[in-house]
N, C-alpha and C positions, 0 to 999 in steps of 0.2 A: 358723052351721054346727053340726051336731049334735055332741054330746059324744064320739061314737065315731069321728069323722073322723080318719084317720091323718095325721100331720103332713106327709108328703110329698105328700098329695093336696090340701092346703090351697090352694095357688096354682092348681091345675088346675081347681077347681070354681067354679061361679058363686057369687054372694053368698049364695044360699040353700043351697048345698051339694048341689044336685040333679043337676047335669049338668056335663059338661066345657065349658069356655069355647070359644066358636066361633072357628075359625081361618079366615082369609081366603085363605091360600096354597094352592097346588096340591100334590098328592102328589109327593114327591121319592123317588128310589131308596132313600135311607136310611130314609124313612118306611115304604116297602113292606117293606124288609128287617126292620125292627123289628116291624112288624105280624105278619109271618110267624113270627118268633121267638116272640113272645108268644102267638100262637094255638097254635103247635105245642107250647109249654110248658104249654098248658092253662089259661092265665090267664083270669079272668072278664072279660067285655066291659066291665064298669064300671071295672075296674082299667086295662085297655088304654085306655079312653076318657080316663081321668085322665092317664095317662102320655103319650099322644100328643096330648092336648088336642083331641080330635075327638069328635063325637057317636057313640053306639053304632051308629046307623043308617049313618052314613058309613063306619065301620069295617067293618061287616058287608057293605055294598055293595062296598067295595074288596076285601075278602077274597074275595067271590064272583068279582069281576072277575079277580083274580090267579089264582084256581083255573082259570077258563076259559082265561086266557092260557097257563098252564102246560100245560093239556091239549091246546091247539092246537099247542104246541111239541113235545109228546111223540110219538114214533113210534106208528104205528097199533096195533101189537101191545101197547104199554104202556097203551093207553086202556081196554082191557077189564077 
């Protein structure tokens, strides 16, 4: 791992410190809530990846999915 790796990221990164360790489990409501919080707070994808232990691609895909779901639930007037 590189010399600039933050201590709290150490366990979340692969042995080369390049990406989040792959998770086999499905998305839980708590994961969705945490993802929304981190995205809304403007955290970078690499940090969110380390915290949630998921790939950036998986996080971005899930974020798009959640946005689509919330727009389906919103009344028509709010969608514009």
